[in-house]
C-alpha positions as a Markdown table, in Angstrom:
| # | Residue | x | y | z |
|---|---|---|---|---|
| 1 | Met | 114.9 | 81.4 | 88.5 |
| 2 | Phe | 112.7 | 84.6 | 88.9 |
| 3 | Gly | 113.8 | 88.2 | 89.1 |
| 4 | Asn | 116.5 | 87.9 | 86.5 |
| 5 | Asp | 114.4 | 88.9 | 83.5 |
| 6 | Pro | 115.0 | 92.4 | 81.9 |
| 7 | Phe | 112.5 | 95.1 | 82.6 |
| 8 | Trp | 111.0 | 95.0 | 79.1 |
| 9 | Leu | 110.3 | 91.2 | 79.4 |
| 10 | Ile | 108.7 | 91.6 | 82.8 |
| 11 | Leu | 106.4 | 94.3 | 81.3 |
| 12 | Leu | 105.6 | 92.1 | 78.4 |
| 13 | Lys | 104.7 | 89.2 | 80.7 |
| 14 | Ala | 102.4 | 91.5 | 82.7 |
| 15 | Val | 100.7 | 92.7 | 79.6 |
| 16 | Phe | 100.2 | 89.1 | 78.5 |
| 17 | Cys | 98.6 | 88.2 | 81.8 |
| 18 | Phe | 96.2 | 91.1 | 81.5 |
| 19 | Ala | 95.4 | 90.3 | 77.9 |
| 20 | Phe | 95.0 | 86.6 | 78.7 |
| 21 | Leu | 92.4 | 87.5 | 81.4 |
| 22 | Met | 90.5 | 90.0 | 79.2 |
| 23 | Val | 90.4 | 87.7 | 76.1 |
| 24 | Thr | 89.3 | 84.7 | 78.3 |
| 25 | Val | 86.6 | 86.8 | 79.9 |
| 26 | Ile | 85.3 | 88.0 | 76.5 |
| 27 | Leu | 85.2 | 84.4 | 75.1 |
| 28 | Ser | 83.7 | 83.0 | 78.3 |
| 29 | Ile | 80.8 | 85.5 | 78.2 |
| 30 | Val | 79.9 | 84.5 | 74.7 |
| 31 | Met | 80.5 | 80.8 | 75.5 |
| 32 | Glu | 78.2 | 81.0 | 78.5 |
| 33 | Arg | 75.3 | 82.6 | 76.6 |
| 34 | Lys | 75.6 | 80.1 | 73.7 |
| 35 | Ile | 75.9 | 77.0 | 75.9 |
| 36 | Val | 73.1 | 78.0 | 78.2 |
| 37 | Gly | 71.0 | 78.8 | 75.1 |
| 38 | Trp | 71.8 | 75.3 | 73.7 |
| 39 | Met | 71.0 | 73.7 | 77.0 |
| 40 | Gln | 67.6 | 75.5 | 77.2 |
| 41 | Leu | 66.8 | 74.7 | 73.5 |
| 42 | Arg | 66.8 | 78.4 | 72.4 |
| 43 | Val | 68.9 | 80.5 | 70.1 |
| 44 | Gly | 71.8 | 82.2 | 71.7 |
| 45 | Pro | 73.6 | 85.4 | 70.5 |
| 46 | Asn | 73.9 | 85.3 | 66.7 |
| 47 | Arg | 73.7 | 88.9 | 65.5 |
| 48 | Ala | 76.8 | 90.7 | 66.7 |
| 49 | Gly | 79.6 | 89.5 | 64.5 |
| 50 | Pro | 80.1 | 86.0 | 62.9 |
| 51 | Trp | 78.2 | 83.4 | 65.0 |
| 52 | Gly | 77.6 | 86.2 | 67.6 |
| 53 | Met | 81.2 | 86.1 | 68.7 |
| 54 | Leu | 81.3 | 89.9 | 69.1 |
| 55 | Gln | 78.4 | 90.0 | 71.5 |
| 56 | Ser | 80.7 | 90.7 | 74.5 |
| 57 | Leu | 82.2 | 93.7 | 72.8 |
| 58 | Ala | 78.7 | 95.0 | 71.9 |
| 59 | Asp | 77.6 | 94.7 | 75.6 |
| 60 | Ala | 80.7 | 96.5 | 76.8 |
| 61 | Ile | 80.2 | 99.4 | 74.4 |
| 62 | Lys | 76.5 | 99.6 | 75.4 |
| 63 | Leu | 77.4 | 99.7 | 79.1 |
| 64 | Met | 80.0 | 102.5 | 78.5 |
| 65 | Leu | 77.5 | 104.6 | 76.6 |
| 66 | Lys | 74.7 | 104.3 | 79.2 |
| 67 | Glu | 74.0 | 107.0 | 81.7 |
| 68 | Asp | 76.2 | 106.9 | 84.7 |
| 69 | Val | 73.9 | 107.4 | 87.7 |
| 70 | Val | 75.3 | 108.3 | 91.1 |
| 71 | Val | 72.8 | 107.8 | 94.0 |
| 72 | Lys | 72.1 | 111.0 | 95.8 |
| 73 | Gly | 72.1 | 109.5 | 99.3 |
| 74 | Ser | 75.2 | 107.4 | 98.9 |
| 75 | Asp | 78.7 | 107.8 | 100.2 |
| 76 | Lys | 80.1 | 109.0 | 96.9 |
| 77 | Ala | 83.8 | 108.4 | 97.5 |
| 78 | Val | 83.3 | 104.8 | 98.6 |
| 79 | Tyr | 80.5 | 104.3 | 96.1 |
| 80 | Ile | 82.9 | 105.1 | 93.2 |
| 81 | Leu | 85.9 | 103.3 | 94.8 |
| 82 | Ala | 84.1 | 100.0 | 95.4 |
| 83 | Pro | 84.0 | 98.7 | 91.8 |
| 84 | Ile | 87.7 | 99.6 | 91.3 |
| 85 | Leu | 88.6 | 97.9 | 94.6 |
| 86 | Gly | 86.9 | 94.8 | 93.4 |
| 87 | Ala | 88.4 | 94.7 | 90.0 |
| 88 | Ile | 92.1 | 95.4 | 90.6 |
| 89 | Pro | 92.9 | 92.5 | 93.0 |
| 90 | Ala | 91.2 | 90.1 | 90.6 |
| 91 | Phe | 94.0 | 90.8 | 88.1 |
| 92 | Met | 96.8 | 90.3 | 90.7 |
| 93 | Ala | 96.3 | 86.6 | 91.3 |
| 94 | Ile | 97.3 | 85.5 | 87.8 |
| 95 | Ala | 100.8 | 86.9 | 88.4 |
| 96 | Val | 101.9 | 83.7 | 90.3 |
| 97 | Ile | 100.1 | 81.1 | 88.0 |
| 98 | Pro | 102.6 | 79.1 | 85.9 |
| 99 | Phe | 101.8 | 78.7 | 82.3 |
| 100 | Gly | 104.8 | 76.4 | 81.6 |
| 101 | Pro | 107.8 | 74.8 | 83.1 |
| 102 | Pro | 110.0 | 76.8 | 85.5 |
| 103 | Gly | 113.1 | 76.3 | 83.5 |
| 104 | Asn | 114.1 | 78.7 | 80.8 |
| 105 | Glu | 112.6 | 76.5 | 78.0 |
| 106 | Val | 111.2 | 79.2 | 75.7 |
| 107 | Ser | 112.8 | 82.1 | 74.0 |
| 108 | Ile | 111.1 | 85.5 | 73.7 |
| 109 | Phe | 112.9 | 87.8 | 71.3 |
| 110 | Gly | 116.2 | 85.9 | 72.0 |
| 111 | Thr | 115.9 | 85.9 | 75.8 |
| 112 | Arg | 115.3 | 82.5 | 77.5 |
| 113 | Thr | 112.7 | 82.7 | 80.2 |
| 114 | Ala | 110.0 | 80.8 | 82.1 |
| 115 | Leu | 106.3 | 81.0 | 81.2 |
| 116 | Gln | 105.4 | 82.6 | 84.5 |
| 117 | Leu | 105.5 | 86.3 | 85.6 |
| 118 | Thr | 106.8 | 85.5 | 89.1 |
| 119 | Asp | 106.6 | 83.0 | 91.9 |
| 120 | Leu | 106.7 | 83.3 | 95.7 |
| 121 | Pro | 107.4 | 80.8 | 98.5 |
| 122 | Val | 103.9 | 81.6 | 99.8 |
| 123 | Ala | 102.2 | 82.1 | 96.4 |
| 124 | Ile | 99.0 | 80.4 | 97.4 |
| 125 | Leu | 98.6 | 82.7 | 100.4 |
| 126 | Phe | 99.1 | 85.7 | 98.1 |
| 127 | Ile | 96.2 | 84.4 | 96.0 |
| 128 | Leu | 94.0 | 84.0 | 99.1 |
| 129 | Ala | 94.9 | 87.5 | 100.2 |
| 130 | Thr | 94.1 | 89.1 | 96.9 |
| 131 | Ser | 90.8 | 87.3 | 96.6 |
| 132 | Ser | 89.9 | 88.4 | 100.2 |
| 133 | Ile | 90.6 | 92.1 | 99.2 |
| 134 | Ala | 88.3 | 91.8 | 96.2 |
| 135 | Ala | 85.5 | 90.9 | 98.6 |
| 136 | Tyr | 85.8 | 94.4 | 100.2 |
| 137 | Gly | 84.6 | 95.8 | 96.9 |
| 138 | Val | 81.3 | 93.9 | 97.2 |
| 139 | Val | 80.8 | 94.8 | 100.8 |
| 140 | Leu | 81.6 | 98.5 | 100.4 |
| 141 | Ala | 79.4 | 98.7 | 97.3 |
| 142 | Gly | 76.4 | 97.4 | 99.3 |
| 143 | Trp | 77.1 | 99.7 | 102.3 |
| 144 | Ser | 77.9 | 102.9 | 100.4 |
| 145 | Ser | 74.7 | 102.7 | 98.2 |
| 146 | Gly | 72.5 | 103.8 | 101.2 |
| 147 | Ser | 69.8 | 101.3 | 100.2 |
| 148 | Thr | 68.4 | 98.3 | 102.0 |
| 149 | Tyr | 68.8 | 95.6 | 99.3 |
| 150 | Pro | 72.4 | 96.4 | 98.4 |
| 151 | Leu | 73.2 | 96.4 | 102.1 |
| 152 | Leu | 71.7 | 92.9 | 102.5 |
| 153 | Gly | 73.6 | 91.7 | 99.5 |
| 154 | Gly | 76.9 | 93.0 | 101.0 |
| 155 | Val | 76.2 | 91.3 | 104.3 |
| 156 | Arg | 75.4 | 88.0 | 102.5 |
| 157 | Ala | 78.7 | 88.3 | 100.6 |
| 158 | Thr | 80.6 | 88.8 | 103.8 |
| 159 | Ala | 79.2 | 85.7 | 105.4 |
| 160 | Gln | 79.5 | 83.7 | 102.2 |
| 161 | Ile | 83.2 | 84.6 | 101.7 |
| 162 | Ile | 84.2 | 83.9 | 105.3 |
| 163 | Ser | 82.4 | 80.6 | 105.3 |
| 164 | Tyr | 83.8 | 79.2 | 102.1 |
| 165 | Glu | 87.3 | 80.6 | 102.4 |
| 166 | Ile | 87.7 | 78.4 | 105.5 |
| 167 | Ala | 86.8 | 75.3 | 103.5 |
| 168 | Met | 89.0 | 76.4 | 100.6 |
| 169 | Gly | 91.9 | 77.0 | 102.9 |
| 170 | Leu | 91.6 | 73.5 | 104.4 |
| 171 | Ser | 91.5 | 72.0 | 101.0 |
| 172 | Phe | 94.8 | 73.8 | 100.2 |
| 173 | Ala | 96.4 | 72.6 | 103.4 |
| 174 | Ala | 96.2 | 69.0 | 102.2 |
| 175 | Val | 98.0 | 70.0 | 99.0 |
| 176 | Phe | 100.7 | 71.8 | 101.1 |
| 177 | Leu | 101.2 | 68.7 | 103.1 |
| 178 | His | 101.5 | 66.4 | 100.1 |
| 179 | Ser | 103.8 | 68.7 | 98.0 |
| 180 | Gly | 105.8 | 70.2 | 100.9 |
| 181 | Ser | 105.5 | 73.8 | 99.5 |
| 182 | Met | 103.2 | 76.8 | 98.9 |
| 183 | Ser | 105.0 | 77.7 | 95.7 |
| 184 | Thr | 102.8 | 77.2 | 92.6 |
| 185 | Ser | 105.6 | 76.0 | 90.4 |
| 186 | Thr | 106.8 | 73.5 | 93.0 |
| 187 | Ile | 103.2 | 72.2 | 93.5 |
| 188 | Val | 102.9 | 71.6 | 89.7 |
| 189 | Gly | 106.3 | 69.9 | 89.7 |
| 190 | Ser | 105.3 | 67.6 | 92.5 |
| 191 | Gln | 102.4 | 66.3 | 90.3 |
| 192 | Ala | 104.8 | 64.7 | 87.8 |
| 193 | Asp | 103.7 | 61.2 | 89.0 |
| 194 | Gly | 100.0 | 61.9 | 89.4 |
| 195 | Trp | 97.6 | 64.7 | 89.6 |
| 196 | Phe | 96.4 | 65.7 | 93.1 |
| 197 | Ala | 92.8 | 65.5 | 91.8 |
| 198 | Trp | 93.3 | 61.7 | 92.0 |
| 199 | Leu | 95.6 | 61.6 | 95.0 |
| 200 | Leu | 93.5 | 64.0 | 97.1 |
| 201 | Pro | 89.9 | 63.6 | 95.7 |
| 202 | Val | 88.2 | 65.0 | 98.8 |
| 203 | Ser | 90.2 | 68.2 | 98.7 |
| 204 | Phe | 89.5 | 68.6 | 95.0 |
| 205 | Leu | 85.7 | 68.2 | 95.4 |
| 206 | Ile | 85.7 | 70.6 | 98.4 |
| 207 | Tyr | 87.6 | 73.2 | 96.3 |
| 208 | Leu | 85.2 | 72.8 | 93.4 |
| 209 | Val | 82.2 | 73.6 | 95.6 |
| 210 | Ser | 84.1 | 76.4 | 97.4 |
| 211 | Met | 85.3 | 78.1 | 94.2 |
| 212 | Val | 81.7 | 78.4 | 92.9 |
| 213 | Gly | 80.7 | 80.0 | 96.2 |
| 214 | Glu | 83.7 | 82.3 | 96.2 |
| 215 | Ala | 83.0 | 83.4 | 92.6 |
| 216 | His | 79.3 | 84.2 | 93.5 |
| 217 | Arg | 78.1 | 82.1 | 90.7 |
| 218 | Ala | 74.8 | 80.2 | 90.5 |
| 219 | Pro | 73.6 | 78.2 | 92.3 |
| 220 | Phe | 75.5 | 80.2 | 95.0 |
| 221 | Asp | 74.9 | 83.7 | 93.7 |
| 222 | Met | 73.4 | 84.9 | 97.0 |
| 223 | Pro | 74.9 | 88.4 | 97.0 |
| 224 | Glu | 73.0 | 89.2 | 93.8 |
| 225 | Ser | 70.0 | 86.9 | 94.2 |
| 226 | Glu | 67.6 | 88.6 | 91.8 |
| 227 | Gly | 64.7 | 86.7 | 93.3 |
| 228 | Asp | 64.7 | 88.5 | 96.6 |
| 229 | Leu | 67.4 | 91.3 | 96.5 |
| 230 | Val | 66.6 | 92.8 | 93.0 |
| 231 | Ala | 70.3 | 92.7 | 92.0 |
| 232 | Gly | 72.0 | 92.6 | 95.4 |
| 233 | Phe | 75.0 | 94.8 | 96.2 |
| 234 | Gln | 75.0 | 96.2 | 92.6 |
| 235 | Thr | 71.4 | 97.4 | 92.5 |
| 236 | Glu | 72.3 | 101.1 | 92.5 |
| 237 | Tyr | 75.1 | 100.8 | 90.0 |
| 238 | Ser | 74.9 | 101.5 | 86.2 |
| 239 | Ser | 77.1 | 102.1 | 83.2 |
| 240 | Ile | 80.8 | 101.5 | 83.5 |
| 241 | Lys | 80.7 | 100.8 | 87.3 |
| 242 | Phe | 78.2 | 98.0 | 86.7 |
| 243 | Ala | 80.5 | 96.7 | 84.0 |
| 244 | Phe | 83.4 | 96.6 | 86.5 |
| 245 | Phe | 81.4 | 94.3 | 88.7 |
| 246 | Met | 80.6 | 92.0 | 85.8 |
| 247 | Leu | 84.3 | 92.0 | 84.8 |
| 248 | Thr | 85.4 | 91.2 | 88.4 |
| 249 | Glu | 83.0 | 88.2 | 88.5 |
| 250 | Tyr | 84.3 | 86.7 | 85.3 |
| 251 | Ile | 88.0 | 87.4 | 86.1 |
| 252 | His | 87.4 | 85.7 | 89.4 |
| 253 | Met | 86.0 | 82.7 | 87.5 |
| 254 | Val | 89.2 | 82.5 | 85.4 |
| 255 | Thr | 91.4 | 82.9 | 88.5 |
| 256 | Val | 89.8 | 80.2 | 90.6 |
| 257 | Ser | 89.8 | 77.9 | 87.5 |
| 258 | Ala | 93.5 | 78.5 | 86.9 |
| 259 | Leu | 94.2 | 77.9 | 90.6 |
| 260 | Ala | 92.3 | 74.6 | 90.4 |
| 261 | Val | 94.3 | 73.6 | 87.4 |
| 262 | Thr | 97.5 | 74.5 | 89.2 |
| 263 | Leu | 96.8 | 72.7 | 92.4 |
| 264 | Phe | 94.8 | 69.6 | 91.4 |
| 265 | Leu | 94.9 | 69.1 | 87.6 |
| 266 | Gly | 98.7 | 69.0 | 87.0 |
| 267 | Gly | 99.0 | 72.7 | 85.9 |
| 268 | Trp | 100.7 | 73.0 | 82.5 |
| 269 | Arg | 101.4 | 69.2 | 82.3 |
| 270 | Ala | 99.7 | 67.3 | 79.4 |
| 271 | Pro | 97.1 | 64.6 | 80.3 |
| 272 | Ala | 98.5 | 61.1 | 80.8 |
| 273 | Pro | 97.6 | 59.6 | 77.4 |
| 274 | Ile | 99.5 | 62.4 | 75.6 |
| 275 | Ser | 102.5 | 62.8 | 78.0 |
| 276 | Thr | 103.1 | 59.0 | 78.0 |
| 277 | Val | 103.5 | 58.7 | 74.2 |
| 278 | Trp | 105.0 | 62.1 | 73.4 |
| 279 | Glu | 108.0 | 63.2 | 75.3 |
| 280 | Gly | 107.9 | 66.8 | 74.1 |
| 281 | Ala | 104.4 | 67.5 | 75.3 |
| 282 | Asn | 105.6 | 69.1 | 78.5 |
| 283 | His | 108.3 | 71.3 | 76.9 |
| 284 | Gly | 108.4 | 74.5 | 74.9 |
| 285 | Trp | 105.2 | 76.3 | 74.2 |
| 286 | Trp | 103.0 | 73.2 | 74.3 |
| 287 | Pro | 102.3 | 73.5 | 78.1 |
| 288 | Met | 100.5 | 76.7 | 77.5 |
| 289 | Leu | 98.0 | 74.9 | 75.3 |
| 290 | Trp | 97.3 | 72.2 | 78.0 |
| 291 | Phe | 96.9 | 74.8 | 80.7 |
| 292 | Thr | 94.4 | 76.9 | 78.6 |
| 293 | Ala | 92.4 | 73.7 | 77.7 |
| 294 | Lys | 92.1 | 72.7 | 81.3 |
| 295 | Val | 90.9 | 76.2 | 82.3 |
| 296 | Ala | 88.3 | 76.1 | 79.5 |
| 297 | Val | 87.0 | 72.8 | 80.8 |
| 298 | Leu | 86.5 | 74.3 | 84.3 |
| 299 | Leu | 84.8 | 77.4 | 82.8 |
| 300 | Phe | 82.4 | 75.0 | 81.1 |
| 301 | Phe | 81.8 | 73.4 | 84.5 |
| 302 | Phe | 80.8 | 76.9 | 85.8 |
| 303 | Ile | 78.4 | 77.4 | 82.9 |
| 304 | Trp | 77.0 | 73.8 | 83.1 |
| 305 | Ile | 76.0 | 74.0 | 86.7 |
| 306 | Arg | 74.4 | 77.5 | 86.2 |
| 307 | Gly | 72.2 | 76.1 | 83.5 |
| 308 | Ser | 71.4 | 72.9 | 85.4 |
| 309 | Leu | 70.9 | 73.7 | 89.1 |
| 310 | Pro | 68.4 | 76.1 | 90.8 |
| 311 | Arg | 69.5 | 78.6 | 93.3 |
| 312 | Thr | 69.7 | 77.3 | 96.9 |
| 313 | Arg | 68.2 | 78.9 | 99.9 |
| 314 | Tyr | 70.6 | 81.0 | 101.9 |
| 315 | Asp | 70.2 | 78.8 | 105.1 |
| 316 | Gln | 70.9 | 75.7 | 103.0 |
| 317 | Phe | 74.0 | 77.3 | 101.5 |
| 318 | Met | 75.4 | 78.3 | 104.9 |
| 319 | Lys | 74.6 | 74.9 | 106.3 |
| 320 | Leu | 76.5 | 73.2 | 103.5 |
| 321 | Gly | 79.6 | 75.4 | 104.3 |
| 322 | Trp | 79.7 | 75.1 | 108.1 |
| 323 | Lys | 78.1 | 71.7 | 108.8 |
| 324 | Val | 79.3 | 69.7 | 105.8 |
| 325 | Leu | 82.3 | 71.1 | 103.9 |
| 326 | Ile | 84.4 | 72.3 | 106.9 |
| 327 | Pro | 83.9 | 69.1 | 109.1 |
| 328 | Ile | 84.7 | 66.9 | 106.1 |
| 329 | Ala | 87.8 | 69.0 | 105.3 |
| 330 | Leu | 89.0 | 68.8 | 108.8 |
| 331 | Val | 88.7 | 65.0 | 109.0 |
| 332 | Trp | 90.3 | 64.6 | 105.6 |
| 333 | Leu | 93.2 | 66.9 | 106.6 |
| 334 | Met | 93.8 | 64.7 | 109.7 |
| 335 | Leu | 93.9 | 61.6 | 107.5 |
| 336 | Val | 96.3 | 63.2 | 105.0 |
| 337 | Ala | 98.6 | 64.4 | 107.8 |
| 338 | Gly | 98.6 | 60.9 | 109.4 |
| 339 | Val | 99.5 | 59.3 | 106.1 |
| 340 | Arg | 102.3 | 61.7 | 105.5 |
| 341 | Ala | 103.6 | 61.2 | 109.0 |
| 342 | Met | 103.6 | 57.4 | 108.5 |
| 343 | Arg | 105.3 | 57.6 | 105.1 |
| 344 | Asn | 108.0 | 59.8 | 106.6 |
| 345 | Glu | 108.6 | 57.2 | 109.3 |
| 346 | Gly | 109.2 | 54.6 | 106.7 |
| 347 | Trp | 105.9 | 52.6 | 107.0 |
| 348 | Glu | 105.0 | 50.3 | 104.1 |
| 349 | Tyr | 102.3 | 51.3 | 101.7 |
| 350 | Ser | 100.1 | 48.3 | 102.6 |
| 351 | Glu | 100.3 | 49.2 | 106.3 |
| 352 | Val | 99.3 | 52.8 | 105.6 |
| 353 | Val | 96.3 | 51.6 | 103.5 |
| 354 | Tyr | 95.2 | 49.3 | 106.4 |
| 355 | Trp | 95.3 | 52.0 | 109.0 |
| 356 | Val | 93.6 | 54.6 | 106.8 |
| 357 | Ala | 90.9 | 52.2 | 105.7 |
| 358 | Gly | 90.3 | 51.1 | 109.3 |
| 359 | Thr | 90.2 | 54.7 | 110.6 |
| 360 | Ala | 87.7 | 55.6 | 107.8 |
| 361 | Leu | 85.5 | 52.6 | 108.7 |
| 362 | Val | 85.5 | 53.5 | 112.4 |
| 363 | Leu | 84.6 | 57.1 | 111.6 |
| 364 | Leu | 81.7 | 56.0 | 109.3 |
| 365 | Leu | 80.4 | 53.6 | 112.0 |
| 366 | Ile | 80.5 | 56.4 | 114.6 |
| 367 | Thr | 78.7 | 58.8 | 112.4 |
| 368 | Phe | 76.1 | 56.2 | 111.6 |
| 369 | Val | 75.4 | 55.5 | 115.3 |
| 370 | Val | 75.3 | 59.2 | 116.1 |
| 371 | Asp | 72.9 | 59.9 | 113.2 |
| 372 | Thr | 70.7 | 57.0 | 114.3 |
| 373 | Phe | 70.3 | 58.2 | 117.8 |
| 374 | Arg | 69.9 | 61.8 | 116.7 |
| 375 | Glu | 67.1 | 60.8 | 114.3 |
| 376 | Arg | 65.3 | 58.9 | 117.1 |
| 377 | Gly | 65.6 | 61.9 | 119.4 |
| 378 | Glu | 64.2 | 64.2 | 116.7 |
| 379 | Arg | 61.3 | 61.8 | 116.1 |
| 380 | Ala | 60.5 | 61.6 | 119.8 |
| 381 | Lys | 60.7 | 65.4 | 120.1 |
| 382 | Glu | 58.3 | 65.9 | 117.1 |
| 383 | Ala | 55.9 | 63.3 | 118.5 |
| 384 | Asp | 55.9 | 65.1 | 121.9 |
| 385 | Glu | 55.3 | 68.4 | 120.3 |
| 386 | Ala | 52.5 | 67.0 | 118.2 |
| 387 | Arg | 50.9 | 65.5 | 121.3 |
| 388 | Arg | 51.1 | 68.7 | 123.2 |
| 389 | Ala | 49.7 | 70.6 | 120.3 |
| 390 | Ser | 46.7 | 68.3 | 120.0 |
| 391 | Glu | 46.0 | 68.7 | 123.7 |
| 392 | Glu | 46.2 | 72.4 | 123.8 |
| 393 | Pro | 43.5 | 74.5 | 122.1 |
| 394 | Phe | 44.7 | 76.2 | 119.0 |
| 395 | Asp | 43.9 | 79.9 | 118.5 |
| 396 | Pro | 44.8 | 81.1 | 115.0 |
| 397 | Met | 44.4 | 84.7 | 116.0 |
| 398 | Ala | 46.5 | 84.6 | 119.2 |
| 399 | Gly | 49.2 | 86.7 | 117.6 |
| 400 | Gly | 46.9 | 89.3 | 116.2 |
| 401 | Phe | 47.0 | 87.9 | 112.6 |
| 402 | Pro | 45.8 | 84.5 | 111.3 |
| 403 | Val | 48.4 | 81.7 | 111.3 |
| 404 | Pro | 48.1 | 78.1 | 110.0 |
| 405 | Pro | 48.1 | 75.3 | 112.5 |
| 406 | Leu | 51.2 | 73.3 | 113.3 |
| 407 | Pro | 51.3 | 69.5 | 112.7 |
| 408 | Gly | 49.0 | 67.9 | 115.2 |
| 409 | Gln | 47.0 | 71.1 | 115.9 |
| 410 | Gln | 43.3 | 71.3 | 114.8 |
| 411 | Leu | 41.5 | 74.4 | 113.8 |
| 412 | Pro | 38.4 | 75.2 | 115.9 |
| 413 | Pro | 35.0 | 74.7 | 114.0 |
| 414 | Val | 34.2 | 77.6 | 111.8 |
| 415 | Pro | 30.9 | 79.3 | 112.7 |
| 416 | Arg | 28.6 | 78.8 | 109.7 |
| 417 | Arg | 25.6 | 80.9 | 108.7 |
| 418 | Pro | 22.4 | 78.9 | 109.0 |
| 419 | Ser | 21.0 | 77.7 | 105.7 |
| 420 | Arg | 17.7 | 78.8 | 104.3 |
| 421 | Ala | 16.1 | 75.4 | 105.1 |
| 422 | Asp | 17.2 | 75.9 | 108.8 |
| 423 | Arg | 15.7 | 79.3 | 108.8 |
| 424 | Asp | 12.4 | 78.0 | 107.4 |
| 425 | Arg | 12.1 | 75.4 | 110.2 |
| 426 | Glu | 12.4 | 78.1 | 112.9 |
| 427 | Pro | 9.1 | 78.8 | 114.8 |
| 428 | Val | 7.5 | 82.1 | 113.9 |
| 429 | Arg | 6.8 | 84.5 | 116.7 |
| 430 | Val | 3.2 | 85.9 | 116.6 |
| 431 | Gly | 2.6 | 89.2 | 118.3 |
| 432 | Gly | 6.1 | 89.2 | 119.8 |
| 433 | Glu | 5.3 | 86.3 | 122.2 |
| 434 | Glu | 7.7 | 83.6 | 122.7 |
| 435 | Pro | 6.4 | 80.2 | 121.5 |
| 436 | Ser | 6.0 | 77.5 | 124.0 |
| 437 | Asp | 8.1 | 74.4 | 123.9 |
| 438 | Gly | 5.2 | 72.4 | 122.5 |
| 439 | Glu | 4.6 | 74.8 | 119.7 |
| 440 | Ala | 8.3 | 75.0 | 118.9 |
| 441 | Glu | 8.4 | 71.2 | 118.6 |
| 442 | Glu | 5.2 | 71.0 | 116.5 |
| 443 | Ala | 6.1 | 73.7 | 114.0 |
| 444 | Pro | 9.0 | 71.9 | 112.4 |
| 445 | Ala | 7.0 | 68.7 | 112.3 |
| 446 | Glu | 4.0 | 70.1 | 110.5 |
| 447 | Gly | 6.2 | 72.1 | 108.1 |
| 448 | Lys | 3.4 | 74.8 | 107.6 |
| 449 | Thr | 3.8 | 78.5 | 107.4 |
| 450 | Ser | 1.7 | 81.0 | 109.4 |
| 451 | Asp | -0.5 | 81.7 | 106.4 |
| 452 | Glu | -1.4 | 78.1 | 106.0 |
| 453 | Arg | -2.3 | 77.8 | 109.7 |
| 454 | Gly | -4.5 | 80.9 | 109.4 |
| 455 | Ser | -6.3 | 79.5 | 106.4 |
| 456 | Asp | -7.0 | 76.2 | 108.1 |
| 457 | Gly | -8.5 | 78.1 | 111.1 |
| 458 | Ala | -10.7 | 80.1 | 108.9 |
């Protein structure tokens, strides 16, 4: 059904995909500033255009007119190429996203066609490949700047993308098993009886977390991380090159949101209350409306969590990816594969439910037992370390600089300067002679100074 359109129609669809991304990005920037301002009880943009709707255009014009600085110590070729390398692949993924049914249900200037530029048997792998190429723009930008903070931001971006693309790919694998295809139009077609968000809830939740990490959005914006990296990989960029990075981030938001709609939220299909009472909801130009509305909801989700959640620490972020999301995705994929195998063998639905529920309960029991013994071991280890620390003397200056004591360790007593009362009670040495023990004991008892003793003798 693809590849038969005339050249002018293919070009028109490509222009539409580009325009859809650009208009969505412009609106999402204004929507983000207004929604975050509303959540924080402050006034958002309200000067540029009616209700501040032209604020994005004003920001773009301002960035293009700013001075374009090129760092002297940078690798200039890679430094200039990095923003372009990050922006171009971000536009490519939208080519395989279906905006409507695969059949020729709409007419464009008298030509019947599908509301999709093209489709591939491995369309999802194409999207993963393009998103991975976009990561090279971030990495090369950090490396070519010749500065410490951008380099750290590029390294963080590399580790982040590798970690969360694994979890994202495992969430896709469950969709492939359930639909039997990697084609986007086929995946949407297999959701006619129910969205995969309800049939595969674990995969959907894992993808929601992974897409936020992939898009470098708060609370997972570690490559930028203004708190400790100034502005991360883009610290040394300005003017139009900086605008390219901002454009790439927002286009990536739209792309991963459109992918989530396609894989888990029924794609261009209308929600159940509408599709059940209106037969024409999934035909003609109406599917484009449902698709755009779902993408807008997911963009609001991006903005909502940015205005609600604080940035996580980098070690917590990586622990979430490697120790939580990936193990859960692997176990869930095994369960989905087992269910599909049993259904293909002709097992009854009730039997499948019994086996899946029993397996889930056994896994929960095993994890509970393992966590119990692990917590006991950690408590015993902490108690042993505290006991050893209390027995060994603690030297706060052992490493050459003062350090606080660990739990169970005690600081040595601080040498204190004697008070004035203590100094007044000290025996006075007359003529440089050492006082005898008796005199030293009597002096504090009498509480008299040498002048008083002299006047008494006189």
